[in-house]
C-alpha positions as CSV (number, residue, x, y, z in Angstrom):
1,M,61.0,-19.9,20.7
2,P,60.8,-18.4,17.3
3,R,64.2,-16.7,17.7
4,A,66.0,-19.7,18.7
5,L,64.5,-21.6,15.7
6,H,65.2,-19.3,13.4
7,N,68.8,-19.1,14.6
8,D,69.0,-22.6,13.5
9,G,67.6,-22.1,9.9
10,V,64.2,-24.0,10.7
11,L,61.5,-21.4,11.3
12,D,59.1,-21.2,7.9
13,G,56.8,-18.5,9.7
14,L,55.2,-16.9,12.7
15,I,51.6,-16.2,13.2
16,T,50.9,-14.0,16.0
17,D,48.2,-11.4,17.1
18,R,50.1,-8.4,17.1
19,W,53.7,-7.7,15.5
20,A,55.1,-4.3,14.2
21,D,58.7,-2.6,14.0
22,P,58.5,0.4,16.4
23,R,60.0,2.7,14.1
24,S,57.4,1.6,11.3
25,V,53.9,4.1,11.5
26,I,52.0,2.0,12.9
27,G,54.3,1.4,15.5
28,R,55.1,4.9,16.7
29,V,51.1,5.2,16.6
30,A,50.2,2.6,18.6
31,G,53.2,2.1,21.0
32,T,54.1,-0.8,22.7
33,R,50.5,-2.6,22.6
34,L,51.8,-3.6,19.1
35,H,55.6,-3.6,18.9
36,Q,56.3,-5.2,22.4
37,R,56.4,-8.5,20.6
38,F,58.5,-7.4,17.8
39,H,62.4,-8.7,17.6
40,H,65.1,-7.6,15.1
41,D,66.3,-10.9,14.7
42,L,63.1,-11.8,13.2
43,C,62.8,-9.1,10.5
44,S,63.8,-11.8,7.9
45,V,61.2,-14.3,8.5
46,R,57.8,-14.2,7.4
47,V,55.7,-12.8,10.3
48,W,51.8,-12.4,9.9
49,A,50.0,-10.3,12.5
50,P,46.4,-9.0,12.4
51,N,47.5,-5.6,14.2
52,V,44.7,-3.2,13.6
53,A,41.9,-6.0,13.8
54,S,43.7,-6.8,17.7
55,L,43.6,-3.5,18.5
56,V,39.8,-3.0,17.5
57,L,39.0,-6.5,19.3
58,E,40.9,-5.1,22.8
59,G,39.1,-1.5,22.4
60,S,35.5,-3.5,21.9
61,L,36.3,-5.8,24.9
62,L,37.2,-2.9,26.9
63,L,33.8,-0.9,26.3
64,S,31.5,-4.0,26.7
65,G,32.6,-4.6,29.7
66,T,33.2,-8.3,29.1
67,G,34.5,-10.2,32.2
68,S,38.0,-11.4,32.5
69,W,37.4,-15.2,31.3
70,D,34.9,-14.3,28.6
71,A,37.4,-12.2,27.5
72,M,40.2,-14.4,27.3
73,I,38.2,-17.0,25.7
74,E,36.6,-14.3,23.3
75,R,40.3,-13.3,22.5
76,N,42.0,-17.0,21.8
77,D,38.9,-17.8,19.9
78,W,39.2,-14.8,17.5
79,F,42.7,-15.4,17.1
80,Q,42.5,-19.1,16.2
81,D,39.9,-17.9,13.6
82,R,42.2,-15.5,11.6
83,A,45.3,-17.8,12.3
84,C,43.7,-20.7,10.8
85,E,43.1,-18.8,7.6
86,Q,46.7,-17.5,7.1
87,F,48.0,-20.8,8.3
88,E,46.1,-22.6,5.3
89,V,47.1,-19.9,2.9
90,W,50.8,-20.9,3.8
91,A,50.4,-24.7,3.9
92,R,48.4,-24.6,0.6
93,D,51.7,-25.1,-1.9
94,R,54.1,-27.0,0.6
95,E,55.0,-30.0,2.0
96,P,53.6,-30.9,5.7
97,G,55.8,-29.7,8.5
98,I,55.4,-29.1,12.0
99,L,53.0,-26.7,14.0
100,F,53.8,-25.7,17.5
101,A,50.8,-23.6,19.1
102,Y,50.5,-22.6,22.4
103,S,47.9,-23.8,24.9
104,Y,44.5,-22.7,25.3
105,A,44.7,-20.8,21.8
106,A,45.2,-23.8,19.8
107,R,42.6,-26.7,19.4
108,R,41.3,-25.1,16.1
109,L,45.0,-24.5,14.6
110,L,45.8,-28.2,15.6
111,T,42.7,-29.5,14.0
112,V,43.3,-27.5,10.5
113,A,47.1,-28.9,11.0
114,R,46.1,-32.6,11.3
115,A,44.0,-32.1,8.6
116,H,46.8,-31.2,6.0
117,G,49.0,-34.1,7.5
118,W,51.4,-31.8,9.6
119,T,53.0,-32.9,12.8
120,T,51.5,-30.9,15.8
121,V,53.3,-30.0,19.0
122,L,51.3,-28.2,21.9
123,G,53.3,-25.7,23.9
124,Q,51.8,-26.1,27.6
125,I,52.2,-22.6,29.1
126,D,51.3,-23.7,32.7
127,P,50.5,-26.5,35.0
128,G,47.0,-26.9,33.6
129,P,43.7,-27.5,36.1
130,V,46.0,-28.8,38.8
131,E,47.1,-25.6,39.3
132,E,43.6,-23.9,39.4
133,R,42.8,-26.5,41.8
134,L,45.5,-25.5,44.0
135,V,44.9,-21.9,43.5
136,A,41.3,-22.4,44.3
137,E,42.4,-24.3,48.0
138,L,44.7,-21.3,48.6
139,H,41.7,-19.2,48.2
140,E,39.7,-21.0,50.4
141,R,42.1,-20.8,53.1
142,H,42.7,-17.1,52.8
143,P,39.3,-15.6,51.8
144,D,39.8,-12.4,52.5
145,L,42.6,-11.8,50.7
146,A,41.4,-12.3,47.5
147,P,37.6,-12.1,47.8
148,D,36.9,-11.8,43.8
149,W,39.1,-14.7,42.5
150,T,36.8,-16.9,40.3
151,P,37.9,-20.3,38.4
152,A,38.0,-21.0,34.8
153,P,34.4,-21.7,33.5
154,A,34.1,-25.4,31.8
155,R,34.2,-25.0,28.6
156,Y,37.9,-23.4,29.3
157,W,39.3,-26.9,30.2
158,D,37.1,-28.5,27.7
159,N,38.9,-26.7,24.8
160,W,42.2,-27.5,26.5
161,R,41.6,-31.3,26.8
162,A,40.8,-31.2,23.3
163,E,44.4,-29.7,22.2
164,W,46.3,-31.9,23.9
165,Q,44.6,-34.6,22.3
166,L,44.9,-33.1,19.3
167,A,48.9,-33.3,19.5
168,E,51.3,-35.4,19.1
169,R,53.8,-33.6,21.3
170,V,53.3,-31.7,24.6
171,V,55.9,-29.5,25.8
172,V,56.2,-28.2,28.9
173,N,58.8,-26.0,30.6
174,S,59.6,-28.1,34.1
175,E,58.9,-31.3,35.9
176,W,56.7,-29.6,37.9
177,S,54.6,-29.0,34.9
178,R,54.6,-32.3,33.7
179,M,53.9,-33.7,37.1
180,S,50.8,-31.7,36.8
181,L,49.9,-32.7,33.5
182,L,50.2,-36.5,34.2
183,E,47.9,-35.8,37.2
184,A,45.4,-34.3,34.5
185,G,45.3,-37.2,32.5
186,V,47.7,-36.2,30.0
187,P,49.6,-39.2,28.6
188,E,53.4,-39.8,29.7
189,S,54.2,-40.9,26.1
190,L,53.4,-37.0,24.6
191,I,55.0,-34.8,27.5
192,R,58.6,-33.4,26.9
193,I,60.1,-30.7,29.1
194,V,62.0,-27.9,27.3
195,P,63.2,-25.2,29.9
196,L,62.5,-21.0,28.8
197,A,65.6,-19.5,27.5
198,Y,66.5,-16.4,29.0
199,E,68.9,-13.7,27.8
200,S,70.3,-10.9,30.1
201,S,72.6,-7.9,29.5
202,A,73.0,-7.7,33.2
203,T,76.3,-7.4,35.1
204,S,76.4,-9.3,38.2
205,R,77.8,-6.5,40.7
206,T,80.1,-7.6,43.2
207,R,78.4,-7.8,46.7
208,D,80.1,-7.1,50.1
209,L,80.0,-10.0,52.6
210,T,77.9,-8.4,55.4
211,V,79.7,-10.0,58.7
212,R,76.5,-8.8,60.5
213,Y,73.0,-8.0,59.8
214,D,71.3,-5.3,62.2
215,D,68.3,-2.7,61.9
216,A,70.8,-0.2,60.5
217,R,71.8,-2.9,57.7
218,P,69.0,-5.3,57.5
219,L,68.8,-8.5,54.9
220,R,66.9,-7.2,52.1
221,V,64.6,-9.8,50.6
222,L,63.2,-9.2,47.1
223,F,60.1,-10.3,45.6
224,L,59.5,-9.3,42.2
225,G,56.1,-10.6,40.0
226,Q,52.4,-10.9,40.9
227,I,51.4,-10.2,44.2
228,N,49.0,-13.0,44.8
229,L,47.8,-16.1,46.8
230,R,49.8,-18.5,44.1
231,K,53.0,-16.7,44.1
232,G,53.0,-17.7,48.1
233,V,52.3,-14.1,49.2
234,A,50.2,-15.0,52.1
235,E,53.0,-17.4,53.1
236,M,55.6,-14.5,52.8
237,L,53.4,-11.8,54.9
238,E,53.1,-14.5,57.7
239,A,56.7,-15.0,57.7
240,A,57.5,-11.0,57.6
241,E,55.0,-10.9,60.9
242,M,57.0,-14.0,62.3
243,L,60.1,-12.0,61.6
244,R,59.0,-8.8,63.5
245,G,62.1,-7.5,64.8
246,D,64.6,-9.4,63.5
247,P,67.0,-7.6,61.0
248,V,64.8,-8.7,58.1
249,H,63.2,-6.2,55.2
250,F,60.9,-7.4,52.4
251,T,60.4,-5.3,49.1
252,M,57.4,-6.2,46.9
253,V,57.3,-5.2,43.3
254,G,54.6,-6.1,41.2
255,P,50.8,-5.5,40.6
256,I,48.9,-6.3,43.9
257,Q,46.1,-8.6,43.5
258,I,45.1,-9.0,47.1
259,A,43.2,-7.1,49.4
260,L,46.3,-5.6,51.9
261,T,45.1,-5.4,55.6
262,K,46.0,-1.8,57.3
263,M,48.5,-4.1,59.1
264,M,50.3,-5.4,56.0
265,R,50.4,-1.8,54.3
266,E,52.1,-0.2,57.6
267,H,54.1,-3.1,58.8
268,P,57.7,-1.8,59.6
269,Q,59.7,-4.6,57.5
270,I,57.6,-4.5,54.4
271,S,58.0,-1.8,51.4
272,W,55.4,-2.2,48.5
273,R,56.7,-1.0,45.3
274,G,53.5,-1.9,42.9
275,S,53.9,-2.0,39.1
276,V,57.5,-0.4,38.0
277,S,59.5,-0.1,34.7
278,H,62.2,-2.4,33.6
279,A,64.5,0.3,35.0
280,D,63.1,0.5,38.2
281,A,63.1,-3.2,38.6
282,V,66.9,-3.5,37.7
283,A,67.4,-1.1,40.7
284,Q,65.5,-3.4,43.2
285,F,67.5,-6.4,42.0
286,A,70.7,-4.3,42.4
287,A,69.6,-3.1,46.2
288,A,68.3,-6.8,47.3
289,D,70.7,-9.5,48.7
290,V,68.0,-12.5,48.2
291,F,65.3,-13.0,45.8
292,L,62.3,-14.8,47.5
293,F,60.1,-16.8,45.0
294,P,57.8,-19.4,47.4
295,T,55.2,-20.2,44.3
296,H,52.4,-22.9,45.0
297,S,52.7,-23.3,41.0
298,D,54.4,-22.1,38.4
299,G,55.1,-23.4,34.8
300,F,58.4,-22.3,34.9
301,G,59.0,-19.3,36.7
302,L,61.3,-17.0,34.9
303,T,61.8,-14.6,37.6
304,Q,64.4,-17.1,39.2
305,L,67.0,-16.7,36.0
306,E,66.6,-12.8,36.1
307,A,67.3,-12.8,39.6
308,L,70.1,-14.9,39.2
309,A,71.5,-12.9,36.4
310,H,71.9,-10.1,38.5
311,G,73.8,-11.9,41.0
312,L,71.3,-12.7,43.9
313,P,70.9,-15.9,45.4
314,V,67.2,-17.5,45.1
315,I,65.1,-18.9,48.0
316,V,62.7,-20.9,46.0
317,S,60.0,-23.6,46.5
318,R,59.7,-26.7,44.2
319,H,56.9,-26.1,42.3
320,C,58.8,-24.4,39.3
321,G,61.3,-25.0,36.6
322,R,64.4,-26.1,38.4
323,V,67.1,-23.4,38.3
324,V,68.3,-23.7,41.8
325,T,71.0,-25.8,43.5
326,H,70.2,-25.8,47.3
327,G,73.1,-24.6,49.2
328,L,75.1,-23.6,45.9
329,N,73.2,-20.7,44.3
330,G,70.4,-20.3,46.7
331,L,67.7,-22.6,48.9
332,V,65.0,-24.8,47.9
333,L,62.0,-25.0,50.4
334,E,60.8,-28.3,50.9
335,E,57.4,-27.0,51.7
336,V,55.5,-23.8,51.0
337,T,54.9,-22.6,54.5
338,S,56.0,-19.6,56.7
339,A,57.6,-21.5,58.7
340,A,59.9,-22.8,56.0
341,I,60.2,-19.5,54.5
342,V,61.3,-18.1,58.1
343,G,63.8,-20.9,58.9
344,S,65.5,-20.2,55.5
345,I,65.9,-16.7,55.8
346,R,67.1,-17.4,59.4
347,E,69.8,-19.6,58.2
348,L,71.3,-16.7,56.1
349,L,70.8,-14.2,59.3
350,R,73.1,-17.1,61.3
351,D,75.5,-17.4,58.4
352,P,76.3,-14.3,56.3
353,G,79.4,-16.0,54.5
354,R,77.0,-18.8,53.2
355,L,74.9,-16.1,51.6
356,D,78.3,-14.6,50.2
357,S,79.3,-18.1,49.0
358,M,75.8,-18.5,47.1
359,T,76.1,-14.9,45.6
360,R,79.0,-16.0,44.0
361,H,77.7,-19.0,42.4
362,A,74.4,-16.9,41.1
363,M,74.5,-16.9,37.4
364,V,72.5,-18.0,34.8
365,D,73.5,-21.7,33.6
366,P,74.4,-22.2,30.0
367,S,71.7,-24.6,29.9
368,F,69.3,-21.7,29.5
369,S,70.8,-20.4,26.4
370,L,68.5,-19.3,23.3
371,S,70.8,-21.9,21.3
372,T,70.4,-24.9,24.1
373,V,66.5,-24.5,24.3
374,G,66.4,-23.7,20.8
375,R,67.9,-27.3,20.1
376,Q,66.1,-29.2,22.8
377,L,63.0,-28.1,20.9
378,Q,63.9,-29.3,18.0
379,A,64.8,-33.0,19.3
380,V,61.3,-33.1,20.6
381,V,60.2,-34.0,17.0
382,E,63.1,-35.0,15.2
């Protein structure tokens, strides 16, 4: 978002928690913890970030053993305190402008901005409490797969409600998020949809049409992301068991956040790769035939675009950003169930030519370019 706004000449400044050129002394010492957010396109932009203090905070949270939710809330509060001080400095001698702040770390910033007469925009990063309710239901349904899950404390959602009440616009990344926020009580008049932007240097390779899949050359299905219940992993594992004996192989890439049984670990048609480097992820995209993303809830689901950029058709649920056109560049699941996943995969097994056709149309639409998304974001506040 900062790059999109800067490219159009409307970004006045960026306040973040960590920002360091990897070529600088602090960037070389601290490594990716600091410079993973850095981008050379913003070298001429006024950027403020409490780098050292941020690293000290992370170290203290780690040493104190603060629980995940308490640590997240403390981190958000800590950032807002420092960001508000810097905003006050920047806003002191200029005409009121527009403050764009991301959810869960925005309440104090939005309050200060409104006091200075600024327009306030909240960037909502996920579907909010509706998503948490769905996840809670999944954990009740599959208690053995993720026994350690805990919901957010009440103060987390109280803070969020205060945020959208302070915002003059709430930007979400998908129709799914818009519907979820409406259900949570956010007024429809506040909400605008602006998708995520995606850039890639990937070149879609030519994939040979496989006339018939068999044990020697199975249909290769890739999942890449957090391996948890929200992403539809329970239904994927059930589908793999239902497809036992069919010429299908699943590759699961990403941090494993469920308790795998012996049967899951040793399933002959599932490979577990864990977290991998970017180069390894690219290799996994290249080796696959289709990308599977049966999420129960995602604010957008950027891996859809990543898969399409690598020439992979996508099997996806409706509970994320609208990227796939059913039958053109993938298949859209009517419901997130193992039966629906099995049906889609067997459809491709029966007709490899259809998969080949979808592969030829697997590419990132220009509507997700940096310039297009930047213009959409500006239109929100014009």
